[in-house]
DOBA-653690 format. One record per residue (C-alpha): residue number from 1; residue in one letter; x, y, z. Coordinates in steps of 0.5 Angstrom, whole numbers. Layout:
% residues N
n:res:X:Y:Z
NUM:A:X:Y:Z
...
***
This chain:
% residues 747
n:res:X:Y:Z
1:X:-35:-19:-42
2:X:-39:-19:-36
3:X:-36:-19:-30
4:X:-38:-22:-23
5:X:-43:-18:-19
6:X:-45:-18:-12
7:X:-52:-18:-10
8:X:-57:-12:-10
9:X:-60:-13:-3
10:X:-59:-6:1
11:X:-66:-2:2
12:X:-66:5:3
13:X:-66:5:11
14:X:-60:1:11
15:X:-56:5:6
16:X:-58:11:10
17:X:-56:8:16
18:X:-49:6:13
19:X:-48:13:11
20:X:-50:16:17
21:X:-48:12:23
22:X:-41:10:19
23:X:-40:18:19
24:X:-42:20:26
25:X:-37:15:28
26:X:-32:16:34
27:X:-30:23:32
28:X:-36:27:34
29:X:-34:25:42
30:X:-27:29:41
31:X:-28:33:35
32:X:-32:39:39
33:X:-27:40:44
34:X:-21:40:39
35:X:-25:45:34
36:X:-26:49:40
37:X:-19:49:42
38:X:-18:52:35
39:X:-23:57:33
40:X:-27:58:40
41:X:-35:59:39
42:X:-33:59:31
43:X:-32:52:31
44:X:-40:51:30
45:X:-39:56:24
46:X:-33:51:22
47:X:-37:45:22
48:X:-43:48:18
49:X:-38:50:13
50:X:-35:44:13
51:X:-42:40:12
52:X:-44:45:6
53:X:-37:44:3
54:X:-38:36:3
55:X:-45:37:-1
56:X:-40:38:-7
57:X:-37:32:-6
58:X:-44:28:-4
59:X:-47:31:-11
60:X:-41:29:-15
61:X:-42:22:-12
62:X:-49:22:-13
63:X:-48:22:-20
64:X:-42:18:-21
65:X:-45:12:-17
66:X:-52:12:-20
67:X:-48:12:-27
68:X:-43:7:-25
69:X:-47:3:-20
70:X:-41:-2:-18
71:X:-37:-4:-13
72:X:-31:0:-11
73:X:-33:7:-11
74:X:-28:12:-13
75:X:-23:7:-16
76:X:-29:5:-21
77:X:-30:13:-23
78:X:-23:14:-24
79:X:-22:8:-28
80:X:-27:10:-33
81:X:-25:17:-33
82:X:-17:16:-34
83:X:-16:8:-36
84:X:-14:2:-32
85:X:-7:5:-30
86:X:-3:7:-24
87:X:-8:12:-22
88:X:-14:8:-21
89:X:-10:3:-18
90:X:-7:8:-13
91:X:-14:11:-12
92:X:-17:4:-10
93:X:-11:2:-6
94:X:-11:8:-2
95:X:-18:7:-1
96:X:-18:0:1
97:X:-12:1:6
98:X:-15:7:9
99:X:-22:4:10
100:X:-18:-2:13
101:X:-14:2:18
102:X:-20:6:20
103:X:-23:-1:22
104:X:-17:-3:26
105:X:-17:4:29
106:X:-24:4:31
107:X:-23:-3:34
108:X:-18:-1:38
109:X:-22:5:40
110:X:-28:1:42
111:X:-23:-3:46
112:X:-21:3:50
113:X:-28:5:51
114:X:-30:-1:54
115:X:-24:-1:58
116:X:-27:5:62
117:X:-33:1:64
118:X:-29:-5:65
119:X:-22:-4:67
120:X:-19:-11:67
121:X:-21:-12:60
122:X:-15:-13:55
123:X:-14:-8:49
124:X:-12:-12:44
125:X:-16:-19:45
126:X:-22:-14:45
127:X:-21:-11:39
128:X:-19:-17:35
129:X:-26:-20:38
130:X:-30:-14:35
131:X:-26:-15:28
132:X:-28:-22:28
133:X:-35:-21:30
134:X:-36:-16:24
135:X:-32:-20:19
136:X:-37:-26:21
137:X:-43:-21:20
138:X:-40:-19:13
139:X:-39:-26:11
140:X:-47:-27:12
141:X:-48:-22:7
142:X:-49:-14:6
143:X:-56:-15:9
144:X:-54:-17:16
145:X:-49:-11:16
146:X:-54:-6:14
147:X:-59:-9:19
148:X:-53:-8:24
149:X:-52:-1:22
150:X:-60:0:23
151:X:-60:-2:30
152:X:-53:1:32
153:X:-55:8:28
154:X:-62:8:31
155:X:-59:8:38
156:X:-54:13:36
157:X:-59:18:33
158:X:-63:17:39
159:X:-58:19:44
160:X:-56:25:40
161:X:-63:27:39
162:X:-64:27:47
163:X:-57:30:48
164:X:-59:36:43
165:X:-67:37:46
166:X:-65:36:53
167:X:-59:41:52
168:X:-63:46:49
169:X:-69:46:54
170:X:-65:45:61
171:X:-64:51:65
172:X:-57:48:66
173:X:-56:47:58
174:X:-55:52:53
175:X:-54:59:54
176:X:-53:64:48
177:X:-49:68:53
178:X:-44:62:55
179:X:-43:61:48
180:X:-41:68:46
181:X:-39:70:52
182:X:-41:77:50
183:X:-36:78:45
184:X:-38:74:39
185:X:-37:68:35
186:X:-30:70:32
187:X:-24:70:37
188:X:-18:72:33
189:X:-15:79:34
190:X:-16:81:27
191:X:-21:79:21
192:X:-15:75:18
193:X:-13:71:24
194:X:-20:69:25
195:X:-21:67:18
196:X:-14:63:19
197:X:-17:60:25
198:X:-24:58:21
199:X:-20:55:15
200:X:-16:51:20
201:X:-22:48:23
202:X:-25:47:17
203:X:-19:43:15
204:X:-20:39:21
205:X:-27:37:21
206:X:-28:36:14
207:X:-26:29:14
208:X:-31:27:19
209:X:-36:28:14
210:X:-34:23:8
211:X:-37:17:11
212:X:-43:17:6
213:X:-37:14:1
214:X:-39:7:4
215:X:-45:8:0
216:X:-41:9:-7
217:X:-36:4:-5
218:X:-42:-1:-4
219:X:-47:1:-10
220:X:-47:-6:-13
221:X:-51:-8:-7
222:X:-56:-3:-7
223:X:-63:-4:-9
224:X:-66:1:-14
225:X:-59:5:-14
226:X:-62:10:-19
227:X:-66:13:-13
228:X:-63:9:-7
229:X:-56:12:-8
230:X:-57:19:-8
231:X:-63:19:-3
232:X:-58:15:2
233:X:-52:20:1
234:X:-56:27:1
235:X:-60:24:7
236:X:-54:22:11
237:X:-50:28:10
238:X:-56:32:12
239:X:-57:28:18
240:X:-49:28:20
241:X:-49:36:19
242:X:-55:37:23
243:X:-52:33:29
244:X:-45:36:28
245:X:-47:43:29
246:X:-53:42:34
247:X:-48:38:38
248:X:-43:43:38
249:X:-47:49:39
250:X:-50:45:45
251:X:-43:44:48
252:X:-40:50:47
253:X:-47:54:50
254:X:-47:50:56
255:X:-39:50:58
256:X:-35:56:56
257:X:-30:54:50
258:X:-24:55:54
259:X:-26:50:59
260:X:-27:45:53
261:X:-21:47:49
262:X:-17:40:47
263:X:-22:36:51
264:X:-22:29:49
265:X:-29:28:54
266:X:-33:34:51
267:X:-39:31:51
268:X:-39:27:57
269:X:-37:33:61
270:X:-43:37:58
271:X:-48:32:59
272:X:-46:32:66
273:X:-49:39:67
274:X:-56:38:64
275:X:-57:30:65
276:X:-54:28:71
277:X:-54:21:73
278:X:-55:17:67
279:X:-53:22:62
280:X:-45:20:63
281:X:-46:12:62
282:X:-51:14:56
283:X:-46:18:53
284:X:-40:12:54
285:X:-45:7:51
286:X:-46:11:45
287:X:-38:12:44
288:X:-37:5:44
289:X:-43:4:39
290:X:-40:9:35
291:X:-34:6:34
292:X:-38:-1:33
293:X:-41:3:27
294:X:-34:5:24
295:X:-32:-2:24
296:X:-38:-4:21
297:X:-38:1:15
298:X:-30:1:14
299:X:-30:-6:13
300:X:-36:-6:8
301:X:-32:-1:4
302:X:-25:-4:5
303:X:-28:-11:3
304:X:-32:-9:-3
305:X:-26:-4:-5
306:X:-21:-11:-5
307:X:-26:-15:-9
308:X:-26:-9:-14
309:X:-18:-9:-15
310:X:-18:-16:-15
311:X:-24:-16:-21
312:X:-20:-11:-25
313:X:-14:-16:-24
314:X:-9:-11:-20
315:X:-10:-15:-14
316:X:-10:-22:-13
317:X:-15:-25:-17
318:X:-18:-30:-11
319:X:-20:-24:-8
320:X:-26:-24:-13
321:X:-29:-31:-10
322:X:-36:-31:-8
323:X:-39:-35:-3
324:X:-46:-38:-4
325:X:-49:-32:0
326:X:-46:-28:-6
327:X:-41:-25:-1
328:X:-33:-24:-3
329:X:-31:-28:2
330:X:-24:-29:1
331:X:-23:-21:1
332:X:-27:-21:7
333:X:-23:-26:11
334:X:-17:-22:8
335:X:-19:-15:10
336:X:-21:-18:17
337:X:-14:-22:18
338:X:-10:-15:16
339:X:-14:-11:21
340:X:-13:-16:26
341:X:-5:-15:25
342:X:-6:-8:25
343:X:-10:-8:31
344:X:-4:-12:35
345:X:1:-8:32
346:X:-2:-1:35
347:X:1:5:32
348:X:-6:9:33
349:X:-3:16:31
350:X:0:13:25
351:X:-6:9:23
352:X:-10:16:24
353:X:-5:20:19
354:X:-5:15:14
355:X:-13:14:14
356:X:-14:21:13
357:X:-9:22:8
358:X:-12:17:4
359:X:-19:19:4
360:X:-16:26:2
361:X:-13:23:-4
362:X:-19:19:-6
363:X:-24:24:-5
364:X:-20:29:-10
365:X:-19:24:-16
366:X:-26:22:-15
367:X:-29:28:-15
368:X:-25:31:-21
369:X:-26:25:-25
370:X:-33:27:-26
371:X:-31:33:-31
372:X:-27:28:-35
373:X:-33:23:-35
374:X:-38:29:-38
375:X:-33:31:-43
376:X:-31:23:-45
377:X:-38:21:-45
378:X:-43:27:-46
379:X:-49:22:-48
380:X:-49:17:-43
381:X:-55:16:-39
382:X:-54:19:-32
383:X:-60:18:-27
384:X:-58:23:-23
385:X:-54:30:-25
386:X:-51:34:-21
387:X:-53:41:-21
388:X:-49:47:-22
389:X:-44:43:-26
390:X:-38:44:-26
391:X:-38:48:-20
392:X:-39:42:-16
393:X:-33:38:-18
394:X:-28:44:-18
395:X:-31:46:-11
396:X:-30:39:-8
397:X:-22:39:-11
398:X:-21:46:-8
399:X:-24:44:-1
400:X:-19:38:-2
401:X:-13:43:-3
402:X:-16:47:3
403:X:-15:41:7
404:X:-8:40:4
405:X:-6:47:6
406:X:-8:47:13
407:X:-7:39:14
408:X:-2:36:19
409:X:5:35:16
410:X:6:28:19
411:X:-1:26:16
412:X:1:29:9
413:X:8:26:10
414:X:6:19:11
415:X:1:19:6
416:X:6:21:1
417:X:10:15:3
418:X:5:10:2
419:X:3:13:-5
420:X:10:12:-6
421:X:10:5:-4
422:X:4:3:-8
423:X:7:6:-14
424:X:13:2:-13
425:X:9:-4:-12
426:X:5:-3:-19
427:X:12:-2:-23
428:X:16:-7:-19
429:X:11:-13:-18
430:X:11:-15:-26
431:X:19:-15:-26
432:X:19:-19:-20
433:X:14:-24:-22
434:X:18:-25:-29
435:X:24:-26:-25
436:X:21:-31:-20
437:X:18:-34:-26
438:X:25:-34:-30
439:X:29:-37:-24
440:X:24:-42:-22
441:X:19:-43:-28
442:X:17:-50:-28
443:X:19:-55:-33
444:X:15:-54:-40
445:X:13:-47:-39
446:X:17:-45:-44
447:X:19:-51:-48
448:X:18:-53:-55
449:X:19:-61:-54
450:X:14:-65:-54
451:X:16:-72:-51
452:X:12:-78:-53
453:X:13:-84:-48
454:X:12:-90:-52
455:X:11:-95:-47
456:X:6:-99:-50
457:X:6:-100:-58
458:X:-1:-101:-59
459:X:-2:-93:-57
460:X:4:-90:-60
461:X:0:-88:-66
462:X:-5:-84:-63
463:X:0:-81:-58
464:X:4:-78:-64
465:X:-3:-76:-67
466:X:-4:-72:-61
467:X:3:-69:-60
468:X:3:-67:-68
469:X:-4:-63:-67
470:X:-1:-60:-61
471:X:6:-58:-64
472:X:2:-56:-70
473:X:0:-50:-66
474:X:7:-47:-64
475:X:12:-45:-69
476:X:18:-49:-67
477:X:15:-55:-63
478:X:18:-62:-65
479:X:17:-69:-62
480:X:21:-74:-59
481:X:18:-81:-59
482:X:22:-85:-53
483:X:21:-92:-52
484:X:25:-96:-46
485:X:28:-102:-47
486:X:29:-105:-40
487:X:35:-109:-37
488:X:37:-112:-31
489:X:44:-112:-32
490:X:47:-106:-28
491:X:54:-107:-31
492:X:51:-105:-38
493:X:47:-99:-36
494:X:50:-98:-29
495:X:46:-94:-24
496:X:43:-89:-30
497:X:39:-91:-36
498:X:43:-89:-43
499:X:40:-88:-50
500:X:42:-94:-54
501:X:39:-92:-60
502:X:37:-85:-63
503:X:35:-84:-70
504:X:30:-80:-75
505:X:24:-84:-78
506:X:25:-87:-85
507:X:26:-92:-90
508:X:21:-98:-87
509:X:23:-98:-80
510:X:17:-99:-75
511:X:17:-92:-73
512:X:16:-89:-80
513:X:9:-91:-79
514:X:8:-87:-73
515:X:11:-81:-76
516:X:7:-80:-82
517:X:2:-76:-78
518:X:7:-71:-76
519:X:10:-71:-83
520:X:3:-69:-86
521:X:3:-63:-81
522:X:10:-61:-82
523:X:12:-62:-75
524:X:19:-65:-74
525:X:20:-72:-70
526:X:25:-76:-68
527:X:25:-83:-64
528:X:30:-86:-59
529:X:30:-92:-55
530:X:33:-92:-48
531:X:36:-97:-44
532:X:34:-97:-37
533:X:32:-101:-31
534:X:25:-100:-31
535:X:20:-96:-36
536:X:19:-91:-31
537:X:26:-90:-30
538:X:27:-89:-37
539:X:22:-84:-38
540:X:24:-80:-32
541:X:31:-80:-34
542:X:29:-78:-41
543:X:25:-72:-39
544:X:31:-70:-34
545:X:36:-70:-40
546:X:32:-64:-44
547:X:31:-57:-41
548:X:26:-55:-46
549:X:20:-60:-45
550:X:14:-57:-46
551:X:9:-63:-45
552:X:10:-71:-44
553:X:5:-75:-47
554:X:3:-82:-44
555:X:-2:-87:-46
556:X:-8:-89:-41
557:X:-6:-95:-38
558:X:-13:-97:-36
559:X:-16:-98:-29
560:X:-11:-99:-24
561:X:-10:-101:-16
562:X:-5:-103:-11
563:X:2:-105:-13
564:X:0:-104:-21
565:X:-2:-97:-20
566:X:4:-95:-16
567:X:9:-98:-21
568:X:5:-96:-27
569:X:10:-91:-31
570:X:4:-86:-32
571:X:3:-86:-25
572:X:10:-85:-23
573:X:11:-80:-29
574:X:5:-76:-26
575:X:8:-76:-19
576:X:15:-75:-21
577:X:16:-72:-27
578:X:18:-64:-27
579:X:14:-63:-33
580:X:7:-62:-35
581:X:3:-69:-37
582:X:-2:-71:-42
583:X:-5:-78:-41
584:X:-9:-80:-47
585:X:-15:-85:-47
586:X:-16:-86:-54
587:X:-23:-88:-57
588:X:-22:-86:-64
589:X:-19:-79:-63
590:X:-19:-78:-71
591:X:-19:-70:-73
592:X:-23:-67:-67
593:X:-28:-62:-69
594:X:-32:-61:-62
595:X:-28:-61:-56
596:X:-31:-60:-49
597:X:-27:-57:-43
598:X:-29:-57:-36
599:X:-27:-51:-32
600:X:-26:-51:-25
601:X:-21:-46:-24
602:X:-15:-49:-22
603:X:-8:-49:-25
604:X:-9:-56:-28
605:X:-16:-53:-31
606:X:-12:-47:-34
607:X:-7:-52:-38
608:X:-13:-56:-40
609:X:-16:-49:-43
610:X:-9:-48:-47
611:X:-8:-55:-49
612:X:-16:-55:-52
613:X:-14:-48:-55
614:X:-8:-51:-59
615:X:-12:-57:-61
616:X:-17:-52:-64
617:X:-13:-48:-67
618:X:-9:-54:-71
619:X:-16:-57:-73
620:X:-21:-51:-73
621:X:-25:-54:-68
622:X:-31:-52:-63
623:X:-29:-51:-56
624:X:-35:-51:-50
625:X:-32:-49:-44
626:X:-36:-52:-38
627:X:-37:-50:-31
628:X:-41:-54:-26
629:X:-45:-52:-20
630:X:-46:-57:-15
631:X:-49:-53:-10
632:X:-57:-55:-9
633:X:-61:-50:-12
634:X:-55:-46:-15
635:X:-58:-46:-22
636:X:-65:-43:-20
637:X:-62:-36:-19
638:X:-61:-32:-25
639:X:-55:-28:-22
640:X:-52:-34:-20
641:X:-52:-37:-27
642:X:-49:-30:-29
643:X:-44:-29:-24
644:X:-41:-36:-26
645:X:-41:-35:-33
646:X:-37:-29:-32
647:X:-32:-32:-28
648:X:-32:-38:-33
649:X:-30:-32:-38
650:X:-25:-29:-33
651:X:-21:-36:-33
652:X:-21:-37:-40
653:X:-19:-29:-41
654:X:-13:-31:-36
655:X:-11:-37:-39
656:X:-11:-35:-46
657:X:-11:-28:-46
658:X:-18:-27:-49
659:X:-24:-31:-50
660:X:-22:-34:-57
661:X:-27:-34:-63
662:X:-31:-41:-63
663:X:-31:-42:-56
664:X:-38:-43:-52
665:X:-39:-42:-45
666:X:-44:-46:-41
667:X:-46:-47:-34
668:X:-50:-53:-32
669:X:-53:-55:-25
670:X:-51:-62:-23
671:X:-51:-67:-17
672:X:-44:-68:-18
673:X:-38:-66:-22
674:X:-37:-73:-26
675:X:-45:-74:-27
676:X:-45:-67:-30
677:X:-39:-68:-35
678:X:-42:-74:-37
679:X:-49:-71:-38
680:X:-46:-66:-42
681:X:-42:-70:-46
682:X:-47:-75:-48
683:X:-52:-70:-50
684:X:-48:-67:-55
685:X:-43:-71:-60
686:X:-36:-69:-57
687:X:-30:-72:-60
688:X:-26:-70:-55
689:X:-26:-68:-47
690:X:-20:-65:-45
691:X:-20:-65:-37
692:X:-15:-62:-32
693:X:-13:-66:-26
694:X:-16:-65:-19
695:X:-11:-65:-14
696:X:-12:-72:-12
697:X:-7:-74:-18
698:X:-2:-74:-12
699:X:-6:-79:-8
700:X:-5:-86:-9
701:X:-13:-88:-10
702:X:-12:-88:-17
703:X:-9:-85:-23
704:X:-12:-78:-23
705:X:-17:-80:-17
706:X:-24:-82:-16
707:X:-27:-77:-21
708:X:-22:-77:-26
709:X:-22:-85:-26
710:X:-29:-85:-26
711:X:-30:-81:-32
712:X:-25:-85:-36
713:X:-29:-91:-35
714:X:-35:-88:-38
715:X:-34:-83:-42
716:X:-37:-84:-49
717:X:-31:-81:-53
718:X:-23:-80:-52
719:X:-21:-76:-46
720:X:-14:-72:-45
721:X:-12:-71:-38
722:X:-8:-66:-36
723:X:-3:-64:-30
724:X:1:-58:-30
725:X:7:-59:-26
726:X:8:-58:-19
727:X:11:-61:-13
728:X:7:-67:-10
729:X:7:-63:-3
730:X:4:-57:-6
731:X:-1:-61:-9
732:X:-3:-65:-3
733:X:-4:-58:1
734:X:-8:-55:-5
735:X:-13:-61:-4
736:X:-13:-60:3
737:X:-15:-53:2
738:X:-20:-55:-3
739:X:-23:-60:2
740:X:-24:-55:7
741:X:-27:-50:2
742:X:-32:-55:0
743:X:-34:-56:7
744:X:-35:-49:8
745:X:-39:-48:2
746:X:-44:-54:4
747:X:-45:-52:11
***
């Protein structure tokens, strides 16, 4: 089934800058000093080798991202290669977590950099503001993110170009004598010692090149992906390699490496030599800009990975919700909130360990997945084929193993711990969910009794008819038809109602007439008369007396208001009964052959889908699942229609385990929900509308709220209204949240 898709909108310039500026980041300002402390002038060689090795990963990603140009990056490739199991879950989760932590880490780094210029600024609030700005930018769309990266990245490229050119041309800049100090590039006492230093330095700098991964993570939003993705990845990696190597060469050729070893201010110390005056503040601003580009690209990666995890069903489904701008706004807000919480907590070193270990795990499996994909799908179209395959895949895997061999032990330990936690969650979550459901399962979720509330003798026959159709779809379902005899004699019934008469239909009793339908469908039925102070109390007490009520069926009482509404048995049952409710408005139900189910996506819509499916199974009916678009102009875009159709299919799959045969999916533009439903119903010969309640059922403005009551009054056929059990307070909260969401969508 087609899945919801993001909008392709990123052009080549935006993609190149996402990869370039996202890679350069803040590391370049401290990387040279740390590398110099490990390998001296050999740091330049290590940076060059690290860049060359990164081409193996880059070429793999060019092939993978053009073959599967979807959001999620490595997770998508691993899923296609090894299946949608724990490995793809771990890769996606680690990738998303690493990007989220890196965004928080960069925000804290930006705050510290800004504090150097303005000491009175607090760290945490500044970091939160930075995260908030880029969260809003992501909400506005990938194009806005790409444009911001062009501006920020363009400034960075200009600064580094000036740094390198001035460094080579200035008499106070680069000197070969300073760089080598007359001893050469490798500083180890032996060749083996020099190689050990070099390999350790390569392990240090390797992660600094993988920023191009953001292009693969966001491949679903790249225009002309077959060309743009490989060009963007390779150009951005080439630019970054060139900048890293030349910047390090200028730095170590301007100031002896012994003085720069381990320095956190290498570039500002160097630029002061050949660009006195404005050089230092220029590099300080560049450092802040680099952290901003890191936040921007990391949040883009994290949100698209969260979107993909939700779309694959391994993370919460709401993460896949798209706004009218076709951005995954729930995922964006969630990542923004998590990044903010991480920034508040701090633990910068801890975050950097986990982030680097997570990227290593993702790169390793992402690259090796290509070997398996080539074997599994040798004939699939590959717009870009990595040269020298399988050397590129094995080289990428070997590079990751090299980094592991020389990586910081704490980073590996933290990364392993996080992997263990994710694996535990993967296996434990279903069991915890089943335990919670078994302990707190709403009434009716696994029952086999359909209770018919026969409060009106004129509707009981049609109610039993509906209950029989639904019961026939289940192997062990049976029906209890309950009527209530009211009495005002407390001495007779006490404070509780009681069943005075209970019998099975037979002979010439009035109940035998309504039992014929159930008998013809081979469904067991019995009847009961309960004495109570009121019909409402009698129905509630009858429901409470059973533990296995699957559904309570009630007749539509007509249009109600005021006191009549508050005291009506149907309204009382809707608000107080701890079971699923179906209210039937019968306009000649008969044997339904065509059923219309409007689907909004809430819990009540899912109950309506299940009920419509049970009716369809019993009577071999055709079901039309309808989704309405009420945003102006939404249906004018083919992508929006495709997206909403895919969403509709996913909701049906979630509710029913798949899209059954005989279902048709329809997406329609309408001025309002009620007009859209009635318009479709009037345009085709439907026998029944099965409608999930809105959250307004919990309010006192009508039986099911303004929309439901309006449809009931005007529908051309029978209507069944469904309400899945939930506490009234939860329904009220859900209604308020929906109102806020609708206000946001119409801004």
